[in-house]
PDB file of N, CA, C, O and CB in Angstrom:
ATOM      1  N   MET A   1     145.770  58.012  78.044  1.00  0.00           N
ATOM      2  CA  MET A   1     145.299  59.370  78.023  1.00  0.00           C
ATOM      3  C   MET A   1     143.901  59.482  78.640  1.00  0.00           C
ATOM      4  O   MET A   1     143.616  60.437  79.363  1.00  0.00           O
ATOM      5  CB  MET A   1     145.297  59.893  76.601  1.00  0.00           C
ATOM      6  N   ARG A   2     143.025  58.501  78.353  1.00  0.00           N
ATOM      7  CA  ARG A   2     141.675  58.538  78.924  1.00  0.00           C
ATOM      8  C   ARG A   2     141.721  58.377  80.442  1.00  0.00           C
ATOM      9  O   ARG A   2     140.933  58.990  81.162  1.00  0.00           O
ATOM     10  CB  ARG A   2     140.798  57.437  78.302  1.00  0.00           C
ATOM     11  N   LYS A   3     142.640  57.556  80.916  1.00  0.00           N
ATOM     12  CA  LYS A   3     142.740  57.354  82.363  1.00  0.00           C
ATOM     13  C   LYS A   3     143.115  58.665  83.049  1.00  0.00           C
ATOM     14  O   LYS A   3     142.634  58.958  84.143  1.00  0.00           O
ATOM     15  CB  LYS A   3     143.780  56.255  82.693  1.00  0.00           C
ATOM     16  N   LEU A   4     143.960  59.438  82.415  1.00  0.00           N
ATOM     17  CA  LEU A   4     144.371  60.722  82.970  1.00  0.00           C
ATOM     18  C   LEU A   4     143.183  61.697  83.013  1.00  0.00           C
ATOM     19  O   LEU A   4     143.036  62.470  83.960  1.00  0.00           O
ATOM     20  CB  LEU A   4     145.530  61.318  82.140  1.00  0.00           C
ATOM     21  N   ASN A   5     142.346  61.648  81.981  1.00  0.00           N
ATOM     22  CA  ASN A   5     141.157  62.511  81.960  1.00  0.00           C
ATOM     23  C   ASN A   5     140.178  62.111  83.072  1.00  0.00           C
ATOM     24  O   ASN A   5     139.625  62.970  83.759  1.00  0.00           O
ATOM     25  CB  ASN A   5     140.456  62.435  80.578  1.00  0.00           C
ATOM     26  N   TYR A   6     139.973  60.810  83.239  1.00  0.00           N
ATOM     27  CA  TYR A   6     139.087  60.335  84.298  1.00  0.00           C
ATOM     28  C   TYR A   6     139.648  60.685  85.680  1.00  0.00           C
ATOM     29  O   TYR A   6     138.894  61.030  86.589  1.00  0.00           O
ATOM     30  CB  TYR A   6     138.878  58.816  84.178  1.00  0.00           C
ATOM     31  N   LEU A   7     140.951  60.597  85.831  1.00  0.00           N
ATOM     32  CA  LEU A   7     141.602  60.948  87.084  1.00  0.00           C
ATOM     33  C   LEU A   7     141.420  62.437  87.376  1.00  0.00           C
ATOM     34  O   LEU A   7     141.117  62.820  88.506  1.00  0.00           O
ATOM     35  CB  LEU A   7     143.097  60.587  87.035  1.00  0.00           C
ATOM     36  N   ALA A   8     141.604  63.266  86.364  1.00  0.00           N
ATOM     37  CA  ALA A   8     141.429  64.713  86.533  1.00  0.00           C
ATOM     38  C   ALA A   8     139.975  65.038  86.871  1.00  0.00           C
ATOM     39  O   ALA A   8     139.709  65.900  87.707  1.00  0.00           O
ATOM     40  CB  ALA A   8     141.864  65.468  85.255  1.00  0.00           C
ATOM     41  N   LEU A   9     139.048  64.357  86.228  1.00  0.00           N
ATOM     42  CA  LEU A   9     137.629  64.559  86.509  1.00  0.00           C
ATOM     43  C   LEU A   9     137.298  64.149  87.945  1.00  0.00           C
ATOM     44  O   LEU A   9     136.554  64.842  88.640  1.00  0.00           O
ATOM     45  CB  LEU A   9     136.766  63.763  85.515  1.00  0.00           C
ATOM     46  N   GLY A  10     137.851  63.027  88.378  1.00  0.00           N
ATOM     47  CA  GLY A  10     137.612  62.561  89.743  1.00  0.00           C
ATOM     48  C   GLY A  10     138.192  63.498  90.781  1.00  0.00           C
ATOM     49  O   GLY A  10     137.547  63.772  91.793  1.00  0.00           O
ATOM     50  N   VAL A  11     139.380  63.988  90.554  1.00  0.00           N
ATOM     51  CA  VAL A  11     140.014  64.922  91.487  1.00  0.00           C
ATOM     52  C   VAL A  11     139.221  66.225  91.535  1.00  0.00           C
ATOM     53  O   VAL A  11     139.034  66.804  92.605  1.00  0.00           O
ATOM     54  CB  VAL A  11     141.486  65.197  91.078  1.00  0.00           C
ATOM     55  N   SER A  12     138.758  66.682  90.378  1.00  0.00           N
ATOM     56  CA  SER A  12     137.954  67.907  90.333  1.00  0.00           C
ATOM     57  C   SER A  12     136.656  67.737  91.123  1.00  0.00           C
ATOM     58  O   SER A  12     136.247  68.639  91.854  1.00  0.00           O
ATOM     59  CB  SER A  12     137.640  68.292  88.872  1.00  0.00           C
ATOM     60  N   ALA A  13     136.018  66.590  90.977  1.00  0.00           N
ATOM     61  CA  ALA A  13     134.787  66.329  91.710  1.00  0.00           C
ATOM     62  C   ALA A  13     135.041  66.308  93.213  1.00  0.00           C
ATOM     63  O   ALA A  13     134.243  66.844  93.981  1.00  0.00           O
ATOM     64  CB  ALA A  13     134.170  65.006  91.259  1.00  0.00           C
ATOM     65  N   LEU A  14     136.123  65.706  93.633  1.00  0.00           N
ATOM     66  CA  LEU A  14     136.455  65.677  95.057  1.00  0.00           C
ATOM     67  C   LEU A  14     136.732  67.075  95.601  1.00  0.00           C
ATOM     68  O   LEU A  14     136.310  67.412  96.707  1.00  0.00           O
ATOM     69  CB  LEU A  14     137.663  64.779  95.295  1.00  0.00           C
ATOM     70  N   LEU A  15     137.437  67.880  94.826  1.00  0.00           N
ATOM     71  CA  LEU A  15     137.726  69.248  95.265  1.00  0.00           C
ATOM     72  C   LEU A  15     136.455  70.075  95.373  1.00  0.00           C
ATOM     73  O   LEU A  15     136.294  70.844  96.321  1.00  0.00           O
ATOM     74  CB  LEU A  15     138.704  69.922  94.302  1.00  0.00           C
ATOM     75  N   LEU A  16     135.564  69.927  94.427  1.00  0.00           N
ATOM     76  CA  LEU A  16     134.296  70.663  94.490  1.00  0.00           C
ATOM     77  C   LEU A  16     133.443  70.180  95.663  1.00  0.00           C
ATOM     78  O   LEU A  16     132.779  70.982  96.321  1.00  0.00           O
ATOM     79  CB  LEU A  16     133.516  70.507  93.168  1.00  0.00           C
ATOM     80  N   GLY A  17     133.460  68.896  95.922  1.00  0.00           N
ATOM     81  CA  GLY A  17     132.710  68.358  97.051  1.00  0.00           C
ATOM     82  C   GLY A  17     133.260  68.828  98.379  1.00  0.00           C
ATOM     83  O   GLY A  17     132.511  68.982  99.343  1.00  0.00           O
ATOM     84  N   ALA A  18     134.548  69.057  98.440  1.00  0.00           N
ATOM     85  CA  ALA A  18     135.182  69.508  99.680  1.00  0.00           C
ATOM     86  C   ALA A  18     134.896  70.978  99.960  1.00  0.00           C
ATOM     87  O   ALA A  18     135.124  71.440 101.078  1.00  0.00           O
ATOM     88  CB  ALA A  18     136.686  69.280  99.614  1.00  0.00           C
ATOM     89  N   CYS A  19     134.412  71.709  98.997  1.00  0.00           N
ATOM     90  CA  CYS A  19     134.130  73.134  99.176  1.00  0.00           C
ATOM     91  C   CYS A  19     132.822  73.382  99.914  1.00  0.00           C
ATOM     92  O   CYS A  19     132.538  74.525 100.274  1.00  0.00           O
ATOM     93  CB  CYS A  19     134.090  73.823  97.833  1.00  0.00           C
ATOM     94  N   GLY A  20     132.026  72.364 100.148  1.00  0.00           N
ATOM     95  CA  GLY A  20     130.739  72.530 100.830  1.00  0.00           C
ATOM     96  C   GLY A  20     130.931  72.877 102.288  1.00  0.00           C
ATOM     97  O   GLY A  20     132.041  72.781 102.811  1.00  0.00           O
ATOM     98  N   SER A  21     129.861  73.281 102.947  1.00  0.00           N
ATOM     99  CA  SER A  21     129.946  73.638 104.352  1.00  0.00           C
ATOM    100  C   SER A  21     130.141  72.380 105.193  1.00  0.00           C
ATOM    101  O   SER A  21     129.655  71.312 104.818  1.00  0.00           O
ATOM    102  CB  SER A  21     128.685  74.403 104.799  1.00  0.00           C
ATOM    103  N   PRO A  22     130.838  72.484 106.318  1.00  0.00           N
ATOM    104  CA  PRO A  22     131.088  71.302 107.142  1.00  0.00           C
ATOM    105  C   PRO A  22     129.823  70.769 107.813  1.00  0.00           C
ATOM    106  O   PRO A  22     129.727  69.572 108.084  1.00  0.00           O
ATOM    107  CB  PRO A  22     132.120  71.625 108.195  1.00  0.00           C
ATOM    108  N   GLU A  23     128.862  71.637 108.082  1.00  0.00           N
ATOM    109  CA  GLU A  23     127.617  71.208 108.715  1.00  0.00           C
ATOM    110  C   GLU A  23     126.504  71.283 107.682  1.00  0.00           C
ATOM    111  O   GLU A  23     126.296  72.321 107.056  1.00  0.00           O
ATOM    112  CB  GLU A  23     127.280  72.084 109.966  1.00  0.00           C
ATOM    113  N   SER A  24     125.811  70.205 107.513  1.00  0.00           N
ATOM    114  CA  SER A  24     124.671  70.243 106.600  1.00  0.00           C
ATOM    115  C   SER A  24     123.398  70.303 107.423  1.00  0.00           C
ATOM    116  O   SER A  24     123.230  69.541 108.376  1.00  0.00           O
ATOM    117  CB  SER A  24     124.662  69.009 105.648  1.00  0.00           C
ATOM    118  N   ALA A  25     122.505  71.205 107.057  1.00  0.00           N
ATOM    119  CA  ALA A  25     121.245  71.370 107.780  1.00  0.00           C
ATOM    120  C   ALA A  25     120.240  70.347 107.287  1.00  0.00           C
ATOM    121  O   ALA A  25     120.210  70.002 106.106  1.00  0.00           O
ATOM    122  CB  ALA A  25     120.689  72.802 107.608  1.00  0.00           C
ATOM    123  N   SER A  26     119.429  69.873 108.197  1.00  0.00           N
ATOM    124  CA  SER A  26     118.387  68.931 107.799  1.00  0.00           C
ATOM    125  C   SER A  26     117.285  69.696 107.077  1.00  0.00           C
ATOM    126  O   SER A  26     117.260  70.927 107.093  1.00  0.00           O
ATOM    127  CB  SER A  26     117.817  68.166 109.034  1.00  0.00           C
ATOM    128  N   ASP A  27     116.383  68.967 106.449  1.00  0.00           N
ATOM    129  CA  ASP A  27     115.303  69.599 105.690  1.00  0.00           C
ATOM    130  C   ASP A  27     114.403  70.432 106.583  1.00  0.00           C
ATOM    131  O   ASP A  27     113.979  71.517 106.184  1.00  0.00           O
ATOM    132  CB  ASP A  27     114.479  68.547 104.969  1.00  0.00           C
ATOM    133  N   SER A  28     114.100  69.950 107.784  1.00  0.00           N
ATOM    134  CA  SER A  28     113.218  70.704 108.678  1.00  0.00           C
ATOM    135  C   SER A  28     113.880  72.002 109.123  1.00  0.00           C
ATOM    136  O   SER A  28     113.205  73.024 109.243  1.00  0.00           O
ATOM    137  CB  SER A  28     112.841  69.857 109.904  1.00  0.00           C
ATOM    138  N   GLU A  29     115.177  71.982 109.366  1.00  0.00           N
ATOM    139  CA  GLU A  29     115.885  73.197 109.751  1.00  0.00           C
ATOM    140  C   GLU A  29     115.894  74.187 108.602  1.00  0.00           C
ATOM    141  O   GLU A  29     115.775  75.392 108.823  1.00  0.00           O
ATOM    142  CB  GLU A  29     117.320  72.875 110.189  1.00  0.00           C
ATOM    143  N   THR A  30     116.031  73.702 107.390  1.00  0.00           N
ATOM    144  CA  THR A  30     116.042  74.574 106.221  1.00  0.00           C
ATOM    145  C   THR A  30     114.681  75.226 106.034  1.00  0.00           C
ATOM    146  O   THR A  30     114.604  76.412 105.715  1.00  0.00           O
ATOM    147  CB  THR A  30     116.436  73.790 104.963  1.00  0.00           C
ATOM    148  N   VAL A  31     113.615  74.475 106.224  1.00  0.00           N
ATOM    149  CA  VAL A  31     112.264  75.012 106.090  1.00  0.00           C
ATOM    150  C   VAL A  31     112.008  76.055 107.164  1.00  0.00           C
ATOM    151  O   VAL A  31     111.436  77.107 106.875  1.00  0.00           O
ATOM    152  CB  VAL A  31     111.218  73.888 106.174  1.00  0.00           C
ATOM    153  N   GLU A  32     112.422  75.783 108.405  1.00  0.00           N
ATOM    154  CA  GLU A  32     112.220  76.730 109.495  1.00  0.00           C
ATOM    155  C   GLU A  32     112.999  78.013 109.231  1.00  0.00           C
ATOM    156  O   GLU A  32     112.492  79.104 109.493  1.00  0.00           O
ATOM    157  CB  GLU A  32     112.646  76.110 110.838  1.00  0.00           C
ATOM    158  N   ALA A  33     114.200  77.904 108.725  1.00  0.00           N
ATOM    159  CA  ALA A  33     114.997  79.088 108.432  1.00  0.00           C
ATOM    160  C   ALA A  33     114.353  79.904 107.319  1.00  0.00           C
ATOM    161  O   ALA A  33     114.384  81.134 107.360  1.00  0.00           O
ATOM    162  CB  ALA A  33     116.427  78.691 108.043  1.00  0.00           C
ATOM    163  N   ALA A  34     113.782  79.251 106.345  1.00  0.00           N
ATOM    164  CA  ALA A  34     113.124  79.963 105.247  1.00  0.00           C
ATOM    165  C   ALA A  34     111.873  80.673 105.747  1.00  0.00           C
ATOM    166  O   ALA A  34     111.554  81.761 105.267  1.00  0.00           O
ATOM    167  CB  ALA A  34     112.767  78.992 104.106  1.00  0.00           C
ATOM    168  N   GLU A  35     111.158  80.083 106.696  1.00  0.00           N
ATOM    169  CA  GLU A  35     109.954  80.710 107.238  1.00  0.00           C
ATOM    170  C   GLU A  35     110.293  81.916 108.100  1.00  0.00           C
ATOM    171  O   GLU A  35     109.502  82.856 108.180  1.00  0.00           O
ATOM    172  CB  GLU A  35     109.152  79.703 108.049  1.00  0.00           C
ATOM    173  N   GLU A  36     111.455  81.905 108.748  1.00  0.00           N
ATOM    174  CA  GLU A  36     111.846  83.004 109.617  1.00  0.00           C
ATOM    175  C   GLU A  36     112.349  84.209 108.834  1.00  0.00           C
ATOM    176  O   GLU A  36     112.315  85.330 109.342  1.00  0.00           O
ATOM    177  CB  GLU A  36     112.909  82.544 110.582  1.00  0.00           C
ATOM    178  N   GLU A  37     112.812  84.000 107.614  1.00  0.00           N
ATOM    179  CA  GLU A  37     113.339  85.100 106.826  1.00  0.00           C
ATOM    180  C   GLU A  37     112.216  86.049 106.430  1.00  0.00           C
ATOM    181  O   GLU A  37     111.090  85.633 106.158  1.00  0.00           O
ATOM    182  CB  GLU A  37     114.064  84.575 105.581  1.00  0.00           C
ATOM    183  N   GLU A  38     112.547  87.310 106.405  1.00  0.00           N
ATOM    184  CA  GLU A  38     111.564  88.311 106.019  1.00  0.00           C
ATOM    185  C   GLU A  38     111.497  88.380 104.507  1.00  0.00           C
ATOM    186  O   GLU A  38     112.527  88.434 103.834  1.00  0.00           O
ATOM    187  CB  GLU A  38     111.909  89.693 106.617  1.00  0.00           C
ATOM    188  N   GLY A  39     110.305  88.379 103.981  1.00  0.00           N
ATOM    189  CA  GLY A  39     110.117  88.469 102.550  1.00  0.00           C
ATOM    190  C   GLY A  39     110.092  89.918 102.090  1.00  0.00           C
ATOM    191  O   GLY A  39     110.028  90.830 102.915  1.00  0.00           O
ATOM    192  N   VAL A  40     110.141  90.134 100.806  1.00  0.00           N
ATOM    193  CA  VAL A  40     110.159  91.485 100.276  1.00  0.00           C
ATOM    194  C   VAL A  40     108.822  92.193 100.459  1.00  0.00           C
ATOM    195  O   VAL A  40     108.780  93.423 100.481  1.00  0.00           O
ATOM    196  CB  VAL A  40     110.529  91.459  98.816  1.00  0.00           C
ATOM    197  N   PHE A  41     107.728  91.443 100.591  1.00  0.00           N
ATOM    198  CA  PHE A  41     106.422  92.064 100.734  1.00  0.00           C
ATOM    199  C   PHE A  41     105.976  92.187 102.187  1.00  0.00           C
ATOM    200  O   PHE A  41     104.890  92.706 102.444  1.00  0.00           O
ATOM    201  CB  PHE A  41     105.406  91.281  99.961  1.00  0.00           C
ATOM    202  N   ASP A  42     106.778  91.726 103.142  1.00  0.00           N
ATOM    203  CA  ASP A  42     106.384  91.789 104.548  1.00  0.00           C
ATOM    204  C   ASP A  42     106.087  93.209 105.028  1.00  0.00           C
ATOM    205  O   ASP A  42     105.090  93.398 105.725  1.00  0.00           O
ATOM    206  CB  ASP A  42     107.466  91.189 105.402  1.00  0.00           C
ATOM    207  N   PRO A  43     106.899  94.218 104.695  1.00  0.00           N
ATOM    208  CA  PRO A  43     106.547  95.581 105.135  1.00  0.00           C
ATOM    209  C   PRO A  43     105.221  96.055 104.536  1.00  0.00           C
ATOM    210  O   PRO A  43     104.450  96.747 105.201  1.00  0.00           O
ATOM    211  CB  PRO A  43     107.663  96.562 104.753  1.00  0.00           C
ATOM    212  N   MET A  44     104.958  95.686 103.293  1.00  0.00           N
ATOM    213  CA  MET A  44     103.710  96.109 102.658  1.00  0.00           C
ATOM    214  C   MET A  44     102.515  95.409 103.286  1.00  0.00           C
ATOM    215  O   MET A  44     101.448  96.008 103.420  1.00  0.00           O
ATOM    216  CB  MET A  44     103.753  95.828 101.154  1.00  0.00           C
ATOM    217  N   VAL A  45     102.678  94.154 103.669  1.00  0.00           N
ATOM    218  CA  VAL A  45     101.582  93.423 104.314  1.00  0.00           C
ATOM    219  C   VAL A  45     101.235  94.084 105.645  1.00  0.00           C
ATOM    220  O   VAL A  45     100.058  94.224 105.979  1.00  0.00           O
ATOM    221  CB  VAL A  45     101.963  91.930 104.531  1.00  0.00           C
ATOM    222  N   GLY A  46     102.231  94.483 106.389  1.00  0.00           N
ATOM    223  CA  GLY A  46     101.987  95.170 107.656  1.00  0.00           C
ATOM    224  C   GLY A  46     101.269  96.490 107.438  1.00  0.00           C
ATOM    225  O   GLY A  46     100.375  96.851 108.204  1.00  0.00           O
ATOM    226  N   THR A  47     101.656  97.206 106.401  1.00  0.00           N
ATOM    227  CA  THR A  47     101.017  98.475 106.082  1.00  0.00           C
ATOM    228  C   THR A  47      99.566  98.259 105.687  1.00  0.00           C
ATOM    229  O   THR A  47      98.695  99.035 106.080  1.00  0.00           O
ATOM    230  CB  THR A  47     101.772  99.189 104.961  1.00  0.00           C
ATOM    231  N   MET A  48      99.302  97.224 104.920  1.00  0.00           N
ATOM    232  CA  MET A  48      97.931  96.937 104.497  1.00  0.00           C
ATOM    233  C   MET A  48      97.060  96.535 105.689  1.00  0.00           C
ATOM    234  O   MET A  48      95.895  96.925 105.762  1.00  0.00           O
ATOM    235  CB  MET A  48      97.923  95.824 103.436  1.00  0.00           C
ATOM    236  N   ASP A  49      97.614  95.763 106.618  1.00  0.00           N
ATOM    237  CA  ASP A  49      96.867  95.383 107.816  1.00  0.00           C
ATOM    238  C   ASP A  49      96.518  96.617 108.654  1.00  0.00           C
ATOM    239  O   ASP A  49      95.413  96.741 109.182  1.00  0.00           O
ATOM    240  CB  ASP A  49      97.680  94.379 108.658  1.00  0.00           C
ATOM    241  N   LYS A  50      97.485  97.518 108.757  1.00  0.00           N
ATOM    242  CA  LYS A  50      97.262  98.744 109.505  1.00  0.00           C
ATOM    243  C   LYS A  50      96.167  99.585 108.840  1.00  0.00           C
ATOM    244  O   LYS A  50      95.317 100.154 109.526  1.00  0.00           O
ATOM    245  CB  LYS A  50      98.568  99.549 109.616  1.00  0.00           C
ATOM    246  N   ALA A  51      96.187  99.664 107.515  1.00  0.00           N
ATOM    247  CA  ALA A  51      95.175 100.426 106.782  1.00  0.00           C
ATOM    248  C   ALA A  51      93.788  99.811 106.965  1.00  0.00           C
ATOM    249  O   ALA A  51      92.804 100.541 107.086  1.00  0.00           O
ATOM    250  CB  ALA A  51      95.530 100.490 105.288  1.00  0.00           C
ATOM    251  N   ARG A  52      93.699  98.496 106.986  1.00  0.00           N
ATOM    252  CA  ARG A  52      92.396  97.845 107.212  1.00  0.00           C
ATOM    253  C   ARG A  52      91.862  98.167 108.608  1.00  0.00           C
ATOM    254  O   ARG A  52      90.665  98.398 108.781  1.00  0.00           O
ATOM    255  CB  ARG A  52      92.517  96.311 107.032  1.00  0.00           C
ATOM    256  N   THR A  53      92.745  98.181 109.593  1.00  0.00           N
ATOM    257  CA  THR A  53      92.340  98.505 110.958  1.00  0.00           C
ATOM    258  C   THR A  53      91.814  99.931 111.042  1.00  0.00           C
ATOM    259  O   THR A  53      90.784 100.184 111.666  1.00  0.00           O
ATOM    260  CB  THR A  53      93.513  98.315 111.924  1.00  0.00           C
ATOM    261  N   VAL A  54      92.527 100.864 110.411  1.00  0.00           N
ATOM    262  CA  VAL A  54      92.094 102.260 110.411  1.00  0.00           C
ATOM    263  C   VAL A  54      90.764 102.395 109.684  1.00  0.00           C
ATOM    264  O   VAL A  54      89.888 103.147 110.113  1.00  0.00           O
ATOM    265  CB  VAL A  54      93.158 103.165 109.757  1.00  0.00           C
ATOM    266  N   GLU A  55      90.616 101.664 108.584  1.00  0.00           N
ATOM    267  CA  GLU A  55      89.358 101.711 107.835  1.00  0.00           C
ATOM    268  C   GLU A  55      88.194 101.190 108.678  1.00  0.00           C
ATOM    269  O   GLU A  55      87.103 101.760 108.657  1.00  0.00           O
ATOM    270  CB  GLU A  55      89.476 100.895 106.540  1.00  0.00           C
ATOM    271  N   ASP A  56      88.426 100.115 109.412  1.00  0.00           N
ATOM    272  CA  ASP A  56      87.381  99.576 110.277  1.00  0.00           C
ATOM    273  C   ASP A  56      86.973 100.583 111.354  1.00  0.00           C
ATOM    274  O   ASP A  56      85.788 100.730 111.655  1.00  0.00           O
ATOM    275  CB  ASP A  56      87.855  98.275 110.927  1.00  0.00           C
ATOM    276  N   ILE A  57      87.945 101.266 111.925  1.00  0.00           N
ATOM    277  CA  ILE A  57      87.655 102.279 112.942  1.00  0.00           C
ATOM    278  C   ILE A  57      86.847 103.419 112.329  1.00  0.00           C
ATOM    279  O   ILE A  57      85.870 103.884 112.915  1.00  0.00           O
ATOM    280  CB  ILE A  57      88.964 102.821 113.568  1.00  0.00           C
ATOM    281  N   ALA A  58      87.261 103.861 111.149  1.00  0.00           N
ATOM    282  CA  ALA A  58      86.545 104.952 110.477  1.00  0.00           C
ATOM    283  C   ALA A  58      85.118 104.537 110.135  1.00  0.00           C
ATOM    284  O   ALA A  58      84.188 105.330 110.285  1.00  0.00           O
ATOM    285  CB  ALA A  58      87.289 105.381 109.200  1.00  0.00           C
ATOM    286  N   ASN A  59      84.940 103.309 109.680  1.00  0.00           N
ATOM    287  CA  ASN A  59      83.592 102.828 109.348  1.00  0.00           C
ATOM    288  C   ASN A  59      82.706 102.756 110.588  1.00  0.00           C
ATOM    289  O   ASN A  59      81.526 103.101 110.524  1.00  0.00           O
ATOM    290  CB  ASN A  59      83.666 101.448 108.680  1.00  0.00           C
ATOM    291  N   SER A  60      83.254 102.318 111.698  1.00  0.00           N
ATOM    292  CA  SER A  60      82.450 102.237 112.919  1.00  0.00           C
ATOM    293  C   SER A  60      82.071 103.624 113.410  1.00  0.00           C
ATOM    294  O   SER A  60      80.953 103.827 113.883  1.00  0.00           O
ATOM    295  CB  SER A  60      83.207 101.479 114.015  1.00  0.00           C
ATOM    296  N   ARG A  61      82.984 104.578 113.305  1.00  0.00           N
ATOM    297  CA  ARG A  61      82.655 105.956 113.704  1.00  0.00           C
ATOM    298  C   ARG A  61      81.602 106.548 112.772  1.00  0.00           C
ATOM    299  O   ARG A  61      80.710 107.272 113.214  1.00  0.00           O
ATOM    300  CB  ARG A  61      83.924 106.844 113.702  1.00  0.00           C
ATOM    301  N   ASN A  62      81.705 106.239 111.488  1.00  0.00           N
ATOM    302  CA  ASN A  62      80.733 106.738 110.516  1.00  0.00           C
ATOM    303  C   ASN A  62      79.348 106.153 110.799  1.00  0.00           C
ATOM    304  O   ASN A  62      78.348 106.866 110.715  1.00  0.00           O
ATOM    305  CB  ASN A  62      81.179 106.393 109.076  1.00  0.00           C
ATOM    306  N   GLU A  63      79.284 104.883 111.127  1.00  0.00           N
ATOM    307  CA  GLU A  63      78.005 104.252 111.469  1.00  0.00           C
ATOM    308  C   GLU A  63      77.402 104.888 112.719  1.00  0.00           C
ATOM    309  O   GLU A  63      76.198 105.138 112.778  1.00  0.00           O
ATOM    310  CB  GLU A  63      78.191 102.738 111.683  1.00  0.00           C
ATOM    311  N   GLU A  64      78.244 105.146 113.713  1.00  0.00           N
ATOM    312  CA  GLU A  64      77.776 105.788 114.939  1.00  0.00           C
ATOM    313  C   GLU A  64      77.251 107.186 114.645  1.00  0.00           C
ATOM    314  O   GLU A  64      76.223 107.585 115.191  1.00  0.00           O
ATOM    315  CB  GLU A  64      78.902 105.851 115.979  1.00  0.00           C
ATOM    316  N   LEU A  65      77.940 107.935 113.792  1.00  0.00           N
ATOM    317  CA  LEU A  65      77.502 109.277 113.419  1.00  0.00           C
ATOM    318  C   LEU A  65      76.178 109.218 112.663  1.00  0.00           C
ATOM    319  O   LEU A  65      75.285 110.022 112.930  1.00  0.00           O
ATOM    320  CB  LEU A  65      78.573 109.977 112.565  1.00  0.00           C
ATOM    321  N   ASN A  66      76.037 108.300 111.745  1.00  0.00           N
ATOM    322  CA  ASN A  66      74.788 108.132 111.008  1.00  0.00           C
ATOM    323  C   ASN A  66      73.635 107.772 111.940  1.00  0.00           C
ATOM    324  O   ASN A  66      72.516 108.259 111.772  1.00  0.00           O
ATOM    325  CB  ASN A  66      74.947 107.057 109.937  1.00  0.00           C
ATOM    326  N   LYS A  67      73.908 106.934 112.906  1.00  0.00           N
ATOM    327  CA  LYS A  67      72.883 106.529 113.875  1.00  0.00           C
ATOM    328  C   LYS A  67      72.417 107.726 114.690  1.00  0.00           C
ATOM    329  O   LYS A  67      71.220 107.888 114.926  1.00  0.00           O
ATOM    330  CB  LYS A  67      73.420 105.428 114.809  1.00  0.00           C
ATOM    331  N   ARG A  68      73.357 108.567 115.122  1.00  0.00           N
ATOM    332  CA  ARG A  68      73.013 109.749 115.888  1.00  0.00           C
ATOM    333  C   ARG A  68      72.259 110.774 115.030  1.00  0.00           C
ATOM    334  O   ARG A  68      71.356 111.454 115.518  1.00  0.00           O
ATOM    335  CB  ARG A  68      74.273 110.374 116.471  1.00  0.00           C
ATOM    336  N   MET A  69      72.637 110.877 113.754  1.00  0.00           N
ATOM    337  CA  MET A  69      71.929 111.802 112.858  1.00  0.00           C
ATOM    338  C   MET A  69      70.475 111.373 112.660  1.00  0.00           C
ATOM    339  O   MET A  69      69.571 112.208 112.619  1.00  0.00           O
ATOM    340  CB  MET A  69      72.644 111.883 111.496  1.00  0.00           C
ATOM    341  N   GLU A  70      70.264 110.069 112.538  1.00  0.00           N
ATOM    342  CA  GLU A  70      68.882 109.567 112.382  1.00  0.00           C
ATOM    343  C   GLU A  70      68.070 109.808 113.643  1.00  0.00           C
ATOM    344  O   GLU A  70      66.881 110.116 113.556  1.00  0.00           O
ATOM    345  CB  GLU A  70      68.884 108.062 112.042  1.00  0.00           C
ATOM    346  N   GLU A  71      68.678 109.677 114.806  1.00  0.00           N
ATOM    347  CA  GLU A  71      67.982 109.909 116.074  1.00  0.00           C
ATOM    348  C   GLU A  71      67.650 111.387 116.239  1.00  0.00           C
ATOM    349  O   GLU A  71      66.635 111.738 116.842  1.00  0.00           O
ATOM    350  CB  GLU A  71      68.836 109.421 117.261  1.00  0.00           C
ATOM    351  N   ALA A  72      68.508 112.252 115.703  1.00  0.00           N
ATOM    352  CA  ALA A  72      68.289 113.702 115.842  1.00  0.00           C
ATOM    353  C   ALA A  72      67.176 114.194 114.941  1.00  0.00           C
ATOM    354  O   ALA A  72      66.601 115.247 115.213  1.00  0.00           O
ATOM    355  CB  ALA A  72      69.567 114.464 115.530  1.00  0.00           C
ATOM    356  N   GLU A  73      66.854 113.485 113.896  1.00  0.00           N
ATOM    357  CA  GLU A  73      65.817 113.938 112.966  1.00  0.00           C
ATOM    358  C   GLU A  73      64.468 113.814 113.511  1.00  0.00           C
ATOM    359  O   GLU A  73      63.497 114.158 112.838  1.00  0.00           O
ATOM    360  CB  GLU A  73      65.881 113.202 111.713  1.00  0.00           C
TER     361      GLU A  73
END
């Protein structure tokens, strides 16, 4: 009876092993694929970068306006 259980366990393991993909990716390929995938925060990061750029432009214009106001006084 135990031999039958071991046989069933072995057959089950072989069947589960056969369900894997025929091509296995190497570790470097897996890392590269993970880096290429877009994360959930990627759109927000782009929005934040854009906001920083706009803020920098606004600050430079404000400094220029302040400089001209001081010259006008």
